[in-house]
Phi, psi and omega in degrees: 000161180203166181249129184262135176249123178272104183296331178291347181263000176280144176285147188290339183257014181295132180249120181267343179216133183234140180222128185267150175210121180273000187304316178302310179299324181296311188296316193275321182238001179081017187272138171232148180292140180260353181233131177286165185301313182302316180292328178293320181290326174295322172290325179286325174292320178298313179302313178301307183299323181289326175301328182261015174100356183266142177239150185310326175294344182271346181226159179231000000 
């Protein structure tokens, strides 16, 4: 089995790939991230798990 994609149904401004770069913010306002990417992902997953009823003490 396979999936057919009807390209006529895609939105013209659809963005399939995003890549972040903080260099412009650094240049303009001197901002640099205070959380590294791996820590950010851990924070996001932890928050999502807590939202659905899992608490950090329940998983390792």
